[in-house]
C-alpha positions in Angstrom: 86.5 134.1 56.5 86.9 135.0 60.2 89.3 132.7 62.1 90.5 132.6 65.7 93.0 130.3 67.4 91.6 129.0 70.7 93.0 126.7 73.4 91.9 123.1 73.4 89.2 122.6 76.0 90.3 119.2 77.1 93.6 120.6 78.4 91.9 123.3 80.4 89.3 121.0 81.9 92.0 118.5 82.8 94.1 121.1 84.6 91.1 122.3 86.6 90.0 118.8 87.5 93.4 117.9 89.0 92.9 120.5 91.7 89.4 119.3 92.7 90.3 115.9 94.0 89.6 115.2 97.6 92.6 114.6 99.9 91.7 111.1 101.0 94.6 110.6 103.2 93.3 113.5 105.4 89.6 112.7 105.1 89.1 109.0 105.6 89.9 106.0 107.6 90.7 103.1 105.3 89.9 99.4 105.9 91.4 96.8 103.5 91.3 93.1 103.6 95.0 92.8 102.8 97.8 94.8 101.2 101.4 94.2 100.2 103.8 96.1 102.4 105.5 97.7 99.3 102.1 98.7 97.8 99.9 100.2 100.5 96.5 101.6 99.7 97.5 105.3 100.2 99.7 105.0 97.1 96.5 104.7 95.0 95.3 108.1 96.2 98.0 110.0 94.3 98.6 110.6 90.6 102.3 109.7 90.6 102.2 106.0 91.4 102.7 103.4 88.6 101.5 100.4 90.6 99.2 101.7 93.4 97.7 99.2 95.9 98.2 95.5 95.6 96.6 92.7 97.8 98.9 90.5 99.8 96.8 87.4 99.1 94.9 86.2 96.1 91.1 86.3 95.8 88.3 88.8 96.6 89.3 92.0 98.3 87.5 95.0 99.9 88.6 98.6 100.2 86.4 100.6 102.5 86.7 104.4 102.9 85.1 105.7 106.0 84.9 109.5 105.9 85.5 111.5 109.1 82.7 113.9 108.1 80.0 113.2 105.4 81.1 114.3 101.9 79.5 115.2 98.7 81.0 113.2 95.8 80.4 114.2 92.1 83.2 112.2 90.4 84.8 108.8 90.9 87.9 107.7 89.0 89.3 104.2 89.2 92.3 102.8 87.3 93.0 99.1 87.3 96.1 97.5 85.7 96.1 93.9 84.5 99.7 93.0 85.4 100.1 90.7 82.4 97.6 88.0 83.5 94.7 87.1 81.3 91.5 87.2 83.3 88.0 88.7 83.8 87.8 91.0 86.7 84.7 92.2 88.4 84.2 95.1 90.8 81.3 96.5 92.8 81.3 100.1 94.0 78.7 101.1 96.6 78.2 103.8 99.2 76.4 104.4 102.5 74.8 107.7 103.5 75.4 109.3 106.9 71.5 109.1 107.3 71.0 105.5 106.2 72.9 102.3 107.2 72.0 100.4 104.0 74.4 100.4 101.1 73.4 101.7 97.6 75.1 100.3 94.6 76.8 102.7 92.2 78.1 100.3 89.6 79.0 96.6 89.2 81.2 95.9 86.2 83.3 93.1 84.6 86.0 93.5 82.0 88.8 91.4 80.5 92.5 91.8 80.9 94.7 90.4 78.2 98.4 90.7 77.8 98.0 91.2 74.0 95.2 93.8 74.1 93.9 95.3 77.3 96.3 95.9 80.1 94.5 98.6 82.0 90.9 99.7 82.7 90.1 103.4 83.5 86.6 104.1 84.9 85.4 107.6 85.3 81.9 108.1 86.8 79.9 111.3 87.2 77.7 110.9 90.3 75.6 113.0 92.6 76.1 111.5 96.1 75.3 113.6 99.1 76.3 112.9 102.7 78.6 110.0 101.9 79.8 108.4 105.0 81.3 105.1 103.5 82.5 104.3 100.0 83.3 100.6 99.4 85.1 98.9 96.5 84.8 95.1 96.3 87.1 93.5 93.8 87.0 89.9 92.4 90.3 89.7 90.5 89.3 86.6 88.4 85.7 85.5 88.3 86.8 82.0 87.2 88.2 81.5 90.6 91.9 81.2 89.6 94.4 82.6 92.1 94.8 86.2 91.1 95.8 89.2 93.1 93.6 92.3 93.2 95.2 95.7 92.6 94.1 99.3 92.1 96.5 101.7 90.5 94.4 104.8 91.3 91.3 105.9 93.2 90.3 109.5 93.1 87.2 111.3 94.3 85.9 114.8 93.8 
C-alpha cells in the first residue's frame, strides 16, 4: 500500500478565495432605501461583522451598487440572518451592463426563517458577468406583508 498525507483542499480554496473579494468600499457608490445608523451598508462588505446592514424601516428594501468602472464578476456571496422572527423572505438579485440599460435577473429566491430551525441563509453563486455597471439587491423581508425589517449580514463579490 502506498499512502500520502495531503492537505484538505477546502481549506486551501477558502484561503485563496478570501483574497479575491472586490473592495466594494473603494469601487462603488451605494444607494439604499434606508439603513439603521448603527448598521450601515458598508458593514456588510466585510467578513468581521456579526449583524451587517439593517433597514431603518420595515418593508421592501433596495441596495444598489453602482460601480465607478465596469467590473467582471464571477462570484456573489450573500448572507442573511433571520433575527429570531419566523417569516418567508424573498430577494431578487439583478444586474445592468455598461452597454445596456436594461436589468438582467440573476436569481429570485424565497426561503423560510424559523427560530427553531433556520436562522441564517447563505447564498453563494458562480456567475459570469462582464462589464457590470450596476448590481441591485431587492429584499422583501416577509412576503406575507407583516412588518419585518430587512437585513443583510454580508455581501461579497469577486
